[in-house]
Every structure is written in C-alpha cells, then in structure tokens.
KOLPATI-886081 format. One record per residue (C-alpha): residue in three letters; chain; residue number from 0; x, y, z. Coordinates in steps of 0.001 Angstrom, whole numbers, padded with zeros to 6 digits. Example, Ala and Ser with C-alpha at 12.3 -4.5 7.8 and 13.67 -1.06 7.14 Angstrom:
BEGIN
<r 'Ala','A',0,<012300,-004500,007800>>
<r 'Ser','A',1,<013670,-001060,007140>>
***
This chain:
BEGIN
<r 'Met','A',0,<007962,047648,-060830>>
<r 'Lys','A',1,<007572,051027,-062989>>
<r 'Phe','A',2,<005762,048444,-065446>>
<r 'Leu','A',3,<003102,047067,-063175>>
<r 'Phe','A',4,<002085,051330,-062504>>
<r 'Asp','A',5,<002138,052184,-066155>>
<r 'Arg','A',6,<-000825,053816,-067744>>
<r 'Asn','A',7,<-000439,052151,-070810>>
<r 'Thr','A',8,<-000205,048603,-069883>>
<r 'Trp','A',9,<-003427,048764,-067782>>
<r 'Gln','A',10,<-005202,050103,-070802>>
<r 'Glu','A',11,<-003552,047448,-072983>>
<r 'Ile','A',12,<-004819,044933,-070771>>
<r 'Tyr','A',13,<-008313,046514,-070426>>
<r 'Gly','A',14,<-008560,046628,-073974>>
<r 'Ser','A',15,<-008017,042967,-074331>>
<r 'Ile','A',16,<-010779,041847,-071775>>
<r 'Arg','A',17,<-013287,043921,-073369>>
<r 'Lys','A',18,<-012576,042179,-076790>>
<r 'Asn','A',19,<-012129,038786,-075144>>
<r 'Lys','A',20,<-015266,038846,-072604>>
<r 'Val','A',21,<-016311,035069,-072908>>
<r 'Arg','A',22,<-012561,034037,-072904>>
<r 'Thr','A',23,<-012298,036015,-069878>>
<r 'Ile','A',24,<-015225,034862,-067947>>
<r 'Ile','A',25,<-014384,031077,-068821>>
<r 'Thr','A',26,<-010498,032110,-067517>>
<r 'Val','A',27,<-011715,033372,-064174>>
<r 'Ile','A',28,<-014316,030745,-063658>>
<r 'Gly','A',29,<-011346,028255,-063879>>
<r 'Val','A',30,<-009101,030041,-061909>>
<r 'Thr','A',31,<-011418,030035,-059394>>
<r 'Trp','A',32,<-012591,027066,-058948>>
<r 'Gly','A',33,<-008950,025333,-059428>>
<r 'Ile','A',34,<-008248,027477,-055957>>
<r 'Phe','A',35,<-012029,025858,-054799>>
<r 'Ile','A',36,<-010748,022523,-055295>>
<r 'Tyr','A',37,<-007326,023527,-053866>>
<r 'Ile','A',38,<-008465,024736,-050714>>
<r 'Ala','A',39,<-011096,021964,-050460>>
<r 'Leu','A',40,<-008633,019078,-050997>>
<r 'Ser','A',41,<-005872,020281,-048786>>
<r 'Gly','A',42,<-008651,020540,-046075>>
<r 'Ala','A',43,<-009676,017434,-046197>>
<r 'Ala','A',44,<-006377,016023,-046112>>
<r 'Lys','A',45,<-005622,017664,-043258>>
<r 'Gly','A',46,<-009004,016548,-041441>>
<r 'Met','A',47,<-008132,012996,-042692>>
<r 'Asp','A',48,<-004279,013211,-040970>>
<r 'Asn','A',49,<-005561,015487,-038104>>
<r 'Gly','A',50,<-008466,011950,-037572>>
<r 'Phe','A',51,<-005497,009258,-038080>>
<r 'Glu','A',52,<-003756,010545,-035698>>
<r 'Glu','A',53,<-006521,010995,-032695>>
<r 'Ala','A',54,<-007562,007356,-033462>>
<r 'Phe','A',55,<-003867,006257,-033198>>
<r 'Glu','A',56,<-002356,008910,-030196>>
<r 'Thr','A',57,<-002365,005976,-028106>>
<r 'Val','A',58,<-001414,002611,-030172>>
<r 'Ala','A',59,<002676,002337,-030203>>
<r 'Ile','A',60,<004381,003133,-033642>>
<r 'Asn','A',61,<005605,000357,-034246>>
<r 'Ser','A',62,<003080,-001884,-033762>>
<r 'Met','A',63,<001018,-004201,-036156>>
<r 'Phe','A',64,<-002379,-006066,-035565>>
<r 'Ala','A',65,<-003280,-009193,-037305>>
<r 'Trp','A',66,<-006482,-010943,-037375>>
<r 'Ala','A',67,<-007752,-014021,-038977>>
<r 'Gln','A',68,<-010569,-013989,-042050>>
<r 'Asn','A',69,<-012281,-016473,-044042>>
<r 'Thr','A',70,<-010140,-017874,-046808>>
<r 'Ser','A',71,<-010410,-016289,-050182>>
<r 'Met','A',72,<-008864,-019566,-052397>>
<r 'Pro','A',73,<-009009,-022756,-052239>>
<r 'Tyr','A',74,<-005639,-024903,-050577>>
<r 'Ala','A',75,<-004355,-028040,-050550>>
<r 'Gly','A',76,<-007852,-029622,-050792>>
<r 'Phe','A',77,<-009390,-027132,-048962>>
<r 'Lys','A',78,<-012499,-025056,-049683>>
<r 'Thr','A',79,<-013215,-021025,-050414>>
<r 'Gly','A',80,<-014872,-019513,-047695>>
<r 'Arg','A',81,<-013024,-021708,-044705>>
<r 'Pro','A',82,<-013206,-019795,-041376>>
<r 'Ile','A',83,<-009515,-019378,-039910>>
<r 'Gln','A',84,<-009139,-018897,-036296>>
<r 'Leu','A',85,<-006103,-017697,-034562>>
<r 'Lys','A',86,<-005277,-019589,-031051>>
<r 'Leu','A',87,<-003315,-018635,-027944>>
<r 'Gly','A',88,<-000713,-021745,-028775>>
<r 'Asp','A',89,<-000148,-019407,-032158>>
<r 'Val','A',90,<000529,-016106,-030133>>
<r 'Gln','A',91,<003987,-018607,-028273>>
<r 'Val','A',92,<004844,-019661,-031837>>
<r 'Leu','A',93,<004616,-016201,-033191>>
<r 'Lys','A',94,<007574,-015542,-030175>>
<r 'Asn','A',95,<009644,-018656,-030985>>
<r 'Arg','A',96,<009829,-018114,-034244>>
<r 'Ile','A',97,<010382,-014130,-034546>>
<r 'Pro','A',98,<012496,-013246,-031629>>
<r 'Glu','A',99,<012619,-009501,-033036>>
<r 'Ile','A',100,<008518,-008797,-031568>>
<r 'Glu','A',101,<009202,-007568,-027617>>
<r 'Thr','A',102,<005527,-007580,-027148>>
<r 'Ile','A',103,<002210,-009574,-028241>>
<r 'Ala','A',104,<-000768,-009390,-026800>>
<r 'Pro','A',105,<-003876,-011702,-028066>>
<r 'Arg','A',106,<-006865,-010332,-028329>>
<r 'Asn','A',107,<-010626,-011074,-028246>>
<r 'Val','A',108,<-013361,-008611,-029681>>
<r 'Arg','A',109,<-017313,-009176,-029955>>
<r 'Gly','A',110,<-018528,-006239,-032051>>
<r 'Phe','A',111,<-016178,-005938,-034615>>
<r 'Phe','A',112,<-015939,-007787,-037800>>
<r 'Gly','A',113,<-019725,-009142,-038071>>
<r 'Thr','A',114,<-019510,-010475,-034526>>
<r 'Pro','A',115,<-022812,-009501,-032763>>
<r 'Gln','A',116,<-022045,-007157,-029722>>
<r 'Ala','A',117,<-022284,-008777,-025789>>
<r 'Asn','A',118,<-025593,-007993,-023711>>
<r 'Ile','A',119,<-024261,-006560,-020313>>
<r 'Ser','A',120,<-026946,-005657,-017624>>
<r 'Arg','A',121,<-027108,-004324,-014001>>
<r 'Gly','A',122,<-029594,-004751,-012108>>
<r 'Gly','A',123,<-032855,-003383,-014724>>
<r 'Thr','A',124,<-030764,-001513,-017111>>
<r 'Asn','A',125,<-029040,-003682,-019971>>
<r 'Gly','A',126,<-027720,-002601,-023480>>
<r 'Asn','A',127,<-025475,-003996,-026245>>
<r 'Tyr','A',128,<-021927,-003030,-026232>>
<r 'Thr','A',129,<-018268,-004032,-027924>>
<r 'Val','A',130,<-016375,-006628,-026015>>
<r 'Tyr','A',131,<-012808,-007043,-025598>>
<r 'Gly','A',132,<-011152,-009996,-024402>>
<r 'Asp','A',133,<-007436,-008824,-023432>>
<r 'Phe','A',134,<-004128,-009661,-021622>>
<r 'Pro','A',135,<-002361,-007222,-019709>>
<r 'Asp','A',136,<000620,-006662,-021639>>
<r 'Phe','A',137,<-001873,-005081,-024071>>
<r 'Thr','A',138,<-001503,-001580,-022246>>
<r 'Lys','A',139,<002590,-001466,-023677>>
<r 'Ile','A',140,<000796,-001654,-027159>>
<r 'Ser','A',141,<-002236,000569,-026527>>
<r 'Thr','A',142,<-002410,003264,-023834>>
<r 'Lys','A',143,<-005057,002673,-021041>>
<r 'Lys','A',144,<-005819,005473,-019715>>
<r 'Ile','A',145,<-007498,004334,-016034>>
<r 'Tyr','A',146,<-009099,006578,-013657>>
<r 'Asp','A',147,<-006942,006892,-010074>>
<r 'Asn','A',148,<-009134,004351,-008369>>
<r 'Gly','A',149,<-009364,001599,-010430>>
<r 'Arg','A',150,<-006377,-000454,-012216>>
<r 'Phe','A',151,<-006497,-002496,-015376>>
<r 'Leu','A',152,<-006109,-006256,-016007>>
<r 'Asn','A',153,<-003030,-007856,-014595>>
<r 'Asp','A',154,<-001160,-011402,-014900>>
<r 'Glu','A',155,<-003367,-012768,-011569>>
<r 'Asp','A',156,<-006351,-011976,-013012>>
<r 'Ile','A',157,<-004656,-014032,-016093>>
<r 'Glu','A',158,<-003406,-016899,-013995>>
<r 'Gln','A',159,<-006343,-017082,-011512>>
<r 'Ala','A',160,<-009148,-016762,-014561>>
<r 'Arg','A',161,<-010794,-014029,-012116>>
<r 'Lys','A',162,<-013682,-012612,-014055>>
<r 'Val','A',163,<-012981,-009347,-013567>>
<r 'Cys','A',164,<-013247,-006692,-016198>>
<r 'Val','A',165,<-012542,-002839,-016958>>
<r 'Ile','A',166,<-015164,-000281,-018328>>
<r 'Gly','A',167,<-015151,002212,-020712>>
<r 'Glu','A',168,<-016980,005910,-019416>>
<r 'Arg','A',169,<-020079,004962,-021020>>
<r 'Thr','A',170,<-021071,001901,-019705>>
<r 'Gln','A',171,<-020322,003296,-016405>>
<r 'Lys','A',172,<-022826,006356,-017298>>
<r 'Glu','A',173,<-025228,004038,-018655>>
<r 'Leu','A',174,<-025521,001207,-016205>>
<r 'Phe','A',175,<-024659,002831,-012692>>
<r 'Asp','A',176,<-025818,005508,-011049>>
<r 'Lys','A',177,<-024653,009089,-011021>>
<r 'Gly','A',178,<-022106,009799,-008371>>
<r 'Glu','A',179,<-022053,005710,-007786>>
<r 'Asp','A',180,<-018355,003713,-007782>>
<r 'Pro','A',181,<-018683,001089,-010001>>
<r 'Ile','A',182,<-015093,-000499,-008523>>
<r 'Gly','A',183,<-015842,-003541,-006848>>
<r 'Gly','A',184,<-019219,-003616,-008561>>
<r 'Tyr','A',185,<-020633,-005846,-010858>>
<r 'Ile','A',186,<-022136,-006484,-014257>>
<r 'Arg','A',187,<-023679,-009334,-016393>>
<r 'Ile','A',188,<-021833,-010026,-019822>>
<r 'Asp','A',189,<-024010,-012721,-021696>>
<r 'Lys','A',190,<-025166,-014125,-018425>>
<r 'Val','A',191,<-021638,-014301,-016718>>
<r 'Tyr','A',192,<-021037,-011638,-013696>>
<r 'Phe','A',193,<-017900,-010032,-013948>>
<r 'Gln','A',194,<-016546,-007749,-011419>>
<r 'Val','A',195,<-015675,-004170,-011855>>
<r 'Val','A',196,<-011951,-003212,-011126>>
<r 'Gly','A',197,<-011444,-000220,-013328>>
<r 'Val','A',198,<-012819,002772,-015328>>
<r 'His','A',199,<-010844,004182,-018528>>
<r 'Lys','A',200,<-011119,007108,-020406>>
<r 'Phe','A',201,<-012524,007343,-023772>>
<r 'Val','A',202,<-009665,007917,-026238>>
<r 'Pro','A',203,<-010654,007321,-030132>>
<r 'Gly','A',204,<-009290,003646,-031416>>
<r 'Gly','A',205,<-008386,002937,-028206>>
<r 'Gly','A',206,<-010422,000246,-027452>>
***
C-alpha cells in the first residue's frame, strides 16, 4: 500500500510514459478497445439469452419439434430433393416404438418453411396470416393463454371434425370491431368458414 503513495514511484512511472508516448498511446487504445469488445459481447450474449428465454418460455423444457423437408442425397433409387411428408399415422408409430414419449401432438403450419400464408377474411376485411393446425394435446407441450370467455380445441372438435378455430390478438383486432366479442363469430380461411371458440394472448414463440 505504501508503494502506491510513494512519490518516487509515480515520478518513475510518469517519466517512463513521457519517454514512450507512442507505446503508451497504443497500449491505452488496446486496453480501451478490449474493454469495449468485452462489454459489447457480454451485452449481446445476455440479449440473446433473454431472447431465447422469452421465445421459449411457454414451451416444455423436455420437448422437441420435428418436421420434414426435402431429401439431401439419393437413397434406394430415389432422387435428391424428394419431399418427405409426415402423416398422422406416423404419430401412432412413434407412440408404439418409443414408450418414453409422454405426449406427442402433430401440427400443420401454413406460413412457415416456404409455405404461403392463408388468406383470412371476415366481412370486407381480409389479410394473410400464419395458420396452425393443432391437436388438443399441444397445450401439454406449449402453454396457450386463452382469454376467460373462450377455450382451446378439444377432443370432441377433432372427433366430430368441427370447423372451429382459436385466433390471436392481432387477428381479432384486424377482423373484429373494437369491443366486439369474437367468440361464436365466423371467419373464412381460404374459402372455408370456421367458428371462433377462443382468443389467445400473444406470446413470442407460442404459435
């Protein structure tokens, strides 16, 4: 501690700096730049971490998603680029072969992976939206925050092939008047009418 307050020590340091101005300036710039890069990278990493947490906060931590794309190499006489399609029968096969699977929920999406968005309209208002075809069990994988006066899809909807849907807040604001209750109303998705049974709150990554 005495060393820090020794006058001779500081005179020696000052003299060294005066004799080596260029080296001192380069050192200061290097240290400053290093600190700046460290702070910038730390902030970016924290931002990405928060972004991932927000995007997947509604998704079960022990879940995974699988989807089909085009083949990248030839196999058994089939050419490269062959589209693979997953079917509902594949779900049952997975259940039978992998008993450790607690929940599996097939999903069809329009508006992702190069597919066009669906045209949704009501009255004279229309727009293009991403549409998800979900099964009731999907709520066991990803939480759906439904407003109190509505509901999510249930097993009876699937068994009876009901044309019902759950819309998001954006769709509600753009297709329904302010203050109008959308529950029980109808919207048209690609020329097919669906009855609205619920409105879910916007959650990043929640679908």
